[in-house]
C-alpha positions as CSV (number, residue, x, y, z in Angstrom):
1,M,-21.3,179.4,180.4
2,S,-22.1,180.0,176.8
3,I,-20.1,178.9,173.8
4,V,-18.8,182.4,173.1
5,A,-17.6,182.7,176.7
6,N,-15.8,179.4,176.4
7,A,-14.3,180.5,173.1
8,S,-12.9,183.7,174.8
9,W,-11.2,181.5,177.4
10,C,-9.8,179.3,174.6
11,L,-8.4,182.5,172.9
12,A,-6.8,183.7,176.1
13,I,-5.1,180.3,176.7
14,A,-4.1,180.2,173.0
15,G,-2.6,183.7,173.5
16,I,-0.4,182.5,176.3
17,V,0.7,179.3,174.6
18,L,1.4,181.0,171.2
19,G,3.1,183.9,172.9
20,I,5.5,181.6,174.7
21,A,6.0,179.5,171.5
22,A,6.7,182.7,169.5
23,L,9.3,183.7,172.1
24,L,11.0,180.3,171.9
25,V,11.0,180.2,168.1
26,F,11.9,183.8,167.3
27,H,14.0,184.7,170.4
28,Q,12.5,188.2,170.3
29,P,10.0,189.6,172.7
30,L,8.1,191.9,170.2
31,P,6.6,189.2,168.0
32,A,5.7,187.1,171.0
33,L,4.1,190.0,172.8
34,R,2.2,191.1,169.7
35,V,0.7,187.6,169.2
36,M,-0.3,187.4,172.9
37,I,-1.9,190.9,173.0
38,E,-3.8,190.4,169.8
39,L,-5.3,187.2,171.0
40,F,-6.1,188.8,174.4
41,T,-7.8,191.6,172.5
42,A,-9.9,189.1,170.5
43,A,-10.8,187.2,173.7
44,G,-11.8,190.5,175.3
45,L,-14.0,191.5,172.4
46,L,-15.7,188.1,172.4
47,R,-16.3,188.4,176.1
48,L,-17.8,191.8,175.5
49,S,-20.3,190.4,173.1
50,V,-21.6,188.1,175.9
51,D,-21.4,190.5,178.8
52,L,-22.3,194.1,177.8
53,S,-21.7,195.8,181.0
54,W,-19.6,198.9,181.8
55,A,-17.0,196.8,183.6
56,A,-16.5,194.7,180.5
57,I,-16.4,197.7,178.3
58,L,-13.7,199.4,180.5
59,G,-11.8,196.1,180.6
60,V,-11.6,196.0,176.8
61,V,-10.7,199.7,176.6
62,A,-7.9,199.2,179.1
63,L,-6.6,196.2,177.2
64,I,-6.6,198.0,173.9
65,A,-4.8,201.0,175.5
66,V,-2.2,198.7,177.0
67,R,-1.8,197.1,173.6
68,R,-1.2,200.4,171.9
69,V,1.3,201.6,174.5
70,V,3.3,198.4,174.7
71,T,3.6,197.9,170.9
72,R,4.6,201.5,170.3
73,S,7.1,201.5,173.1
74,L,8.7,198.2,172.1
75,T,8.8,199.3,168.4
76,V,10.6,202.5,169.3
77,D,13.0,200.7,171.7
78,L,13.9,198.1,169.1
79,R,14.6,200.4,166.1
80,P,18.2,200.7,165.3
81,A,19.9,203.9,166.4
82,R,20.9,206.4,163.6
């Protein structure tokens, strides 16, 4: 494995650890999920720089789509009612 691929694994692990830590510190799922998804996106983009195949491109596109849907739905759900 190359250094970039190892860095992407480190970012993915850091996403899990920091997501759990953010959940424990803030007691809210939205900041924890945002931290986790942002680091997963960074790991996916790093992985894409190593492996430029259609499967890797579709994986990153799917991750970014899930990121947008989850953050928008959680933001809408957590807004106070008028």
